[in-house]
TORFISE-613754 format. One record per residue (C-alpha): residue number from 1; x, y negated, z negated. Coordinates in steps of 0.1 Angstrom, whole numbers. Layout:
(rec NUM,(X,Y,Z))
...
//
This chain:
(rec 1,(1215,-772,-916))
(rec 2,(1183,-791,-910))
(rec 3,(1182,-829,-906))
(rec 4,(1163,-831,-939))
(rec 5,(1191,-811,-957))
(rec 6,(1217,-834,-942))
(rec 7,(1198,-865,-953))
(rec 8,(1194,-850,-988))
(rec 9,(1231,-843,-990))
(rec 10,(1240,-879,-979))
(rec 11,(1216,-893,-1005))
(rec 12,(1233,-872,-1032))
(rec 13,(1267,-884,-1020))
(rec 14,(1255,-920,-1021))
(rec 15,(1241,-916,-1056))
(rec 16,(1274,-901,-1068))
(rec 17,(1294,-930,-1052))
(rec 18,(1270,-956,-1066))
(rec 19,(1274,-941,-1101))
(rec 20,(1312,-941,-1099))
(rec 21,(1314,-977,-1087))
(rec 22,(1289,-990,-1113))
(rec 23,(1307,-971,-1141))
(rec 24,(1340,-985,-1129))
(rec 25,(1325,-1020,-1128))
(rec 26,(1311,-1017,-1163))
(rec 27,(1345,-1005,-1176))
(rec 28,(1364,-1033,-1159))
(rec 29,(1339,-1059,-1172))
(rec 30,(1342,-1046,-1208))
(rec 31,(1381,-1046,-1205))
(rec 32,(1381,-1081,-1191))
(rec 33,(1400,-1068,-1160))
(rec 34,(1395,-1095,-1134))
(rec 35,(1417,-1077,-1108))
(rec 36,(1398,-1044,-1111))
(rec 37,(1365,-1063,-1108))
(rec 38,(1377,-1080,-1076))
(rec 39,(1386,-1046,-1061))
(rec 40,(1351,-1034,-1067))
(rec 41,(1334,-1064,-1052))
(rec 42,(1329,-1072,-1015))
(rec 43,(1344,-1106,-1008))
(rec 44,(1309,-1119,-998))
(rec 45,(1291,-1104,-1028))
(rec 46,(1260,-1122,-1041))
(rec 47,(1247,-1123,-1077))
(rec 48,(1210,-1132,-1080))
(rec 49,(1190,-1136,-1111))
(rec 50,(1152,-1138,-1114))
(rec 51,(1137,-1168,-1133))
(rec 52,(1135,-1149,-1165))
(rec 53,(1172,-1140,-1165))
(rec 54,(1180,-1176,-1156))
(rec 55,(1161,-1189,-1186))
(rec 56,(1183,-1168,-1209))
(rec 57,(1215,-1181,-1193))
(rec 58,(1222,-1162,-1161))
(rec 59,(1232,-1182,-1131))
(rec 60,(1204,-1183,-1105))
(rec 61,(1228,-1175,-1077))
(rec 62,(1265,-1169,-1073))
(rec 63,(1284,-1162,-1040))
(rec 64,(1318,-1146,-1036))
(rec 65,(1339,-1121,-1054))
(rec 66,(1359,-1146,-1075))
(rec 67,(1328,-1163,-1089))
(rec 68,(1310,-1130,-1096))
(rec 69,(1340,-1113,-1111))
(rec 70,(1345,-1144,-1133))
(rec 71,(1309,-1142,-1145))
(rec 72,(1313,-1105,-1156))
(rec 73,(1349,-1105,-1168))
(rec 74,(1348,-1095,-1205))
(rec 75,(1310,-1102,-1206))
(rec 76,(1294,-1068,-1205))
(rec 77,(1301,-1057,-1240))
(rec 78,(1265,-1048,-1248))
(rec 79,(1256,-1035,-1214))
(rec 80,(1252,-998,-1207))
(rec 81,(1249,-975,-1178))
(rec 82,(1213,-968,-1168))
(rec 83,(1194,-950,-1140))
(rec 84,(1171,-976,-1124))
(rec 85,(1147,-961,-1099))
(rec 86,(1171,-931,-1096))
(rec 87,(1202,-951,-1089))
(rec 88,(1230,-961,-1113))
(rec 89,(1228,-997,-1126))
(rec 90,(1233,-1015,-1159))
(rec 91,(1210,-1025,-1187))
(rec 92,(1212,-1048,-1216))
(rec 93,(1188,-1030,-1240))
(rec 94,(1192,-1042,-1277))
(rec 95,(1175,-1016,-1299))
(rec 96,(1169,-994,-1269))
(rec 97,(1144,-1019,-1254))
(rec 98,(1156,-1031,-1219))
(rec 99,(1157,-1069,-1217))
(rec 100,(1178,-1073,-1185))
(rec 101,(1187,-1048,-1158))
(rec 102,(1214,-1051,-1132))
(rec 103,(1208,-1033,-1099))
(rec 104,(1236,-1029,-1074))
(rec 105,(1238,-1028,-1036))
(rec 106,(1267,-1006,-1026))
(rec 107,(1263,-996,-989))
(rec 108,(1300,-987,-985))
(rec 109,(1328,-987,-1010))
(rec 110,(1323,-1022,-1025))
(rec 111,(1294,-1039,-1043))
(rec 112,(1277,-1064,-1019))
(rec 113,(1249,-1076,-1042))
(rec 114,(1239,-1075,-1079))
(rec 115,(1204,-1084,-1089))
(rec 116,(1196,-1093,-1125))
(rec 117,(1160,-1088,-1136))
(rec 118,(1146,-1099,-1169))
(rec 119,(1109,-1105,-1160))
(rec 120,(1090,-1082,-1185))
(rec 121,(1063,-1074,-1159))
(rec 122,(1089,-1063,-1133))
(rec 123,(1109,-1044,-1159))
(rec 124,(1077,-1024,-1167))
(rec 125,(1074,-1014,-1131))
(rec 126,(1109,-998,-1130))
(rec 127,(1117,-962,-1137))
(rec 128,(1145,-968,-1162))
(rec 129,(1166,-943,-1182))
(rec 130,(1195,-954,-1204))
(rec 131,(1226,-932,-1200))
(rec 132,(1244,-923,-1232))
(rec 133,(1281,-922,-1232))
//
C-alpha cells in the first residue's frame, strides 16, 4: 500500500467518524439530551459565531462543554445534516436556502470546536449539500 493510499484511507475513516459524531450531536440536540451532548463534546470545546450569526442571536463565543451543550440542548429542531466542503456539518436552511451553517472540528472522538457561519458572502463560498433523512 502506498503512502497516498494510506492517507486516502485515513481521510475516509475521518470523514465517516465526523459524520457519525455530527449525526449523533444533531439527534441529541433535537431530543434535548444534555448528557449525550456532553459525551460528544470535548471538555474544552469552543463555539464561535461570525458577526452575522451573532446578529441573529447566536453567542459570539462560548467555552466549555456545559455551556455549549446548554446552547444546543433542544435547540436544533430545524437544523439538518449537510456536507460542507466535503465534511459533515449542520445547516439551518429554511426553504432549502442555507442561512446558517455549523462546521465541526473533531480531531479525535469528541468535538473540540463548532463554528457558526451566517455571512452570506462566506456561505456562497462554501461547497454545501443538504443531506436528506
